VMD Tcl script that builds the backbone (N, CA, C; Angstrom):
set m [mol new atoms 162]
animate dup $m
set s [atomselect $m all]
$s set {name element resname resid chain x y z} {
  {N N MET 1 A 1.579 0.943 -26.274}
  {CA C MET 1 A 0.796 0.188 -25.070}
  {C C MET 1 A 1.055 0.619 -23.703}
  {N N VAL 2 A 0.029 0.488 -22.796}
  {CA C VAL 2 A -0.046 1.178 -21.948}
  {C C VAL 2 A 0.028 -0.032 -20.800}
  {N N THR 3 A 1.019 0.238 -19.645}
  {CA C THR 3 A 1.172 -0.957 -18.926}
  {C C THR 3 A 0.762 -0.333 -17.542}
  {N N ILE 4 A -0.164 -0.973 -16.770}
  {CA C ILE 4 A -0.815 -0.620 -15.232}
  {C C ILE 4 A 0.460 -1.090 -14.173}
  {N N ASN 5 A 0.777 -0.148 -13.384}
  {CA C ASN 5 A 1.810 -0.737 -12.547}
  {C C ASN 5 A 1.325 -0.411 -11.185}
  {N N PRO 6 A 0.510 -1.225 -10.579}
  {CA C PRO 6 A -0.051 -0.764 -9.179}
  {C C PRO 6 A 0.869 -0.946 -8.380}
  {N N PRO 7 A 0.611 -0.463 -6.930}
  {CA C PRO 7 A 1.487 0.027 -5.980}
  {C C PRO 7 A 2.096 -1.622 -5.182}
  {N N ARG 8 A 3.257 -1.279 -4.677}
  {CA C ARG 8 A 3.464 -2.793 -3.964}
  {C C ARG 8 A 3.911 -2.522 -2.781}
  {N N GLU 9 A 3.706 -1.540 -1.865}
  {CA C GLU 9 A 3.948 -1.163 -0.440}
  {C C GLU 9 A 3.211 -0.031 -0.165}
  {N N ARG 10 A 2.405 -0.048 1.110}
  {CA C ARG 10 A 1.711 1.246 1.285}
  {C C ARG 10 A 1.864 1.133 3.088}
  {N N THR 11 A 2.114 2.935 3.508}
  {CA C THR 11 A 1.947 2.996 5.183}
  {C C THR 11 A 0.998 3.944 5.284}
  {N N CYS 12 A 0.605 3.622 6.289}
  {CA C CYS 12 A -0.269 4.301 6.814}
  {C C CYS 12 A 0.143 5.781 8.007}
  {N N GLU 13 A -0.290 6.568 7.339}
  {CA C GLU 13 A 0.112 8.234 7.424}
  {C C GLU 13 A -0.044 8.570 9.014}
  {N N ARG 14 A -0.782 7.631 9.238}
  {CA C ARG 14 A -1.369 8.014 10.842}
  {C C ARG 14 A -0.384 7.094 11.992}
  {N N CYS 15 A -0.572 5.922 11.778}
  {CA C CYS 15 A -0.206 4.892 12.513}
  {C C CYS 15 A 1.475 4.128 12.354}
  {N N GLY 16 A 1.361 4.794 11.055}
  {CA C GLY 16 A 3.158 3.977 10.674}
  {C C GLY 16 A 3.242 2.842 10.168}
  {N N ARG 17 A 1.747 1.870 9.817}
  {CA C ARG 17 A 2.154 0.576 9.805}
  {C C ARG 17 A 2.494 0.203 8.253}
  {N N THR 18 A 3.044 -0.602 7.748}
  {CA C THR 18 A 3.504 -0.859 6.462}
  {C C THR 18 A 3.099 -2.461 6.001}
  {N N ASP 19 A 2.296 -1.720 4.838}
  {CA C ASP 19 A 1.938 -3.537 4.337}
  {C C ASP 19 A 2.633 -3.770 2.881}
  {N N VAL 20 A 2.987 -4.924 2.514}
  {CA C VAL 20 A 3.588 -5.050 1.179}
  {C C VAL 20 A 2.462 -5.943 0.406}
  {N N TRP 21 A 2.511 -5.819 -0.687}
  {CA C TRP 21 A 1.529 -6.682 -1.620}
  {C C TRP 21 A 2.353 -7.947 -2.056}
  {N N GLN 22 A 1.399 -9.391 -1.809}
  {CA C GLN 22 A 1.896 -10.228 -2.076}
  {C C GLN 22 A 1.406 -10.819 -3.068}
  {N N PRO 23 A 1.857 -11.117 -4.171}
  {CA C PRO 23 A 1.014 -12.056 -5.469}
  {C C PRO 23 A 0.792 -13.263 -5.218}
  {N N GLU 24 A 1.323 -14.013 -4.667}
  {CA C GLU 24 A 1.186 -15.250 -4.159}
  {C C GLU 24 A -0.151 -15.719 -3.831}
  {N N ARG 25 A -0.539 -14.729 -2.605}
  {CA C ARG 25 A -1.622 -14.367 -1.882}
  {C C ARG 25 A -2.783 -13.716 -2.321}
  {N N ASN 26 A -2.619 -12.900 -3.506}
  {CA C ASN 26 A -3.145 -12.174 -3.764}
  {C C ASN 26 A -4.378 -11.164 -2.733}
  {N N ASN 27 A -2.971 -10.351 -1.977}
  {CA C ASN 27 A -3.418 -9.494 -0.828}
  {C C ASN 27 A -2.336 -8.642 -0.448}
  {N N TRP 28 A -2.872 -7.817 0.502}
  {CA C TRP 28 A -1.791 -6.998 0.826}
  {C C TRP 28 A -1.505 -7.987 2.654}
  {N N VAL 29 A -0.003 -7.493 3.178}
  {CA C VAL 29 A 0.702 -8.410 4.159}
  {C C VAL 29 A 0.941 -7.774 5.228}
  {N N VAL 30 A 0.996 -7.276 6.707}
  {CA C VAL 30 A 1.686 -6.458 7.265}
  {C C VAL 30 A 3.155 -6.687 7.288}
  {N N ASP 31 A 3.934 -5.856 7.122}
  {CA C ASP 31 A 5.090 -5.843 7.433}
  {C C ASP 31 A 5.812 -5.236 8.338}
  {N N GLY 32 A 6.117 -5.834 9.359}
  {CA C GLY 32 A 6.838 -5.178 10.620}
  {C C GLY 32 A 5.689 -4.935 11.616}
  {N N ASP 33 A 6.003 -3.527 11.930}
  {CA C ASP 33 A 4.988 -3.176 13.230}
  {C C ASP 33 A 3.549 -2.906 12.322}
  {N N VAL 34 A 2.826 -3.732 13.417}
  {CA C VAL 34 A 1.007 -3.523 12.991}
  {C C VAL 34 A 0.475 -2.560 13.007}
  {N N GLY 35 A 0.854 -1.637 13.893}
  {CA C GLY 35 A 0.337 0.042 14.172}
  {C C GLY 35 A -0.480 -0.321 15.153}
  {N N ASP 36 A -1.774 0.729 15.248}
  {CA C ASP 36 A -2.857 0.718 15.811}
  {C C ASP 36 A -3.687 -0.073 15.722}
  {N N PRO 37 A -4.321 -1.015 15.769}
  {CA C PRO 37 A -5.200 -1.774 15.207}
  {C C PRO 37 A -6.319 -1.175 15.274}
  {N N TYR 38 A -6.776 -0.097 15.565}
  {CA C TYR 38 A -7.977 0.761 15.860}
  {C C TYR 38 A -8.075 1.806 14.968}
  {N N CYS 39 A -6.707 1.949 14.086}
  {CA C CYS 39 A -7.011 3.148 13.631}
  {C C CYS 39 A -7.851 2.924 11.782}
  {N N LEU 40 A -8.249 4.078 11.453}
  {CA C LEU 40 A -8.746 4.064 10.238}
  {C C LEU 40 A -7.630 4.562 9.307}
  {N N HIS 41 A -7.080 3.648 8.725}
  {CA C HIS 41 A -5.508 3.587 7.972}
  {C C HIS 41 A -5.990 4.835 7.227}
  {N N ASP 42 A -4.819 5.613 6.461}
  {CA C ASP 42 A -4.850 6.799 5.778}
  {C C ASP 42 A -3.661 6.451 4.819}
  {N N TRP 43 A -3.672 5.528 3.954}
  {CA C TRP 43 A -2.576 4.870 3.418}
  {C C TRP 43 A -1.698 6.094 2.346}
  {N N ASP 44 A -0.526 5.955 2.305}
  {CA C ASP 44 A 0.421 7.173 1.203}
  {C C ASP 44 A -0.031 7.245 -0.101}
  {N N ILE 45 A -0.749 6.370 -0.286}
  {CA C ILE 45 A -0.924 6.391 -1.908}
  {C C ILE 45 A -2.138 7.016 -2.041}
  {N N THR 46 A -1.554 8.575 -2.754}
  {CA C THR 46 A -2.654 9.646 -2.895}
  {C C THR 46 A -3.090 9.531 -4.218}
  {N N GLY 47 A -3.647 10.723 -4.927}
  {CA C GLY 47 A -3.743 11.076 -6.352}
  {C C GLY 47 A -2.899 11.442 -7.167}
  {N N SER 48 A -1.365 11.775 -6.355}
  {CA C SER 48 A -0.212 12.310 -6.968}
  {C C SER 48 A 0.002 11.031 -7.846}
  {N N TYR 49 A -0.283 9.590 -7.351}
  {CA C TYR 49 A 0.385 8.616 -7.621}
  {C C TYR 49 A -0.303 7.955 -8.925}
  {N N ASN 50 A 0.392 7.626 -9.758}
  {CA C ASN 50 A -0.109 7.498 -11.338}
  {C C ASN 50 A 0.182 6.112 -11.594}
  {N N PRO 51 A -0.323 5.133 -11.248}
  {CA C PRO 51 A -0.103 3.766 -11.821}
  {C C PRO 51 A 0.080 3.192 -13.222}
  {N N ILE 52 A -0.187 4.178 -14.438}
  {CA C ILE 52 A -0.019 4.144 -15.496}
  {C C ILE 52 A 1.230 4.518 -16.664}
  {N N GLU 53 A 1.655 3.459 -17.028}
  {CA C GLU 53 A 3.141 3.540 -17.480}
  {C C GLU 53 A 3.021 3.292 -19.279}
  {N N LYS 54 A 3.613 4.092 -19.634}
  {CA C LYS 54 A 4.213 4.313 -21.368}
  {C C LYS 54 A 4.770 3.577 -21.490}
}
mol reanalyze $m
mol bondsrecalc $m
mol representation Tube
mol addrep $m
């Protein structure tokens, strides 16, 4: 059986903003510094991230 393991945290490579996933809200929430509000966020979740667990 395969299990999908989605990311629980992400950080912007440009401004340093960190978001965490809150399942009760079913949404990402800013954790700490907001970063640059005009940043086009480049999240650190790349093609090397594999959400599939065996």
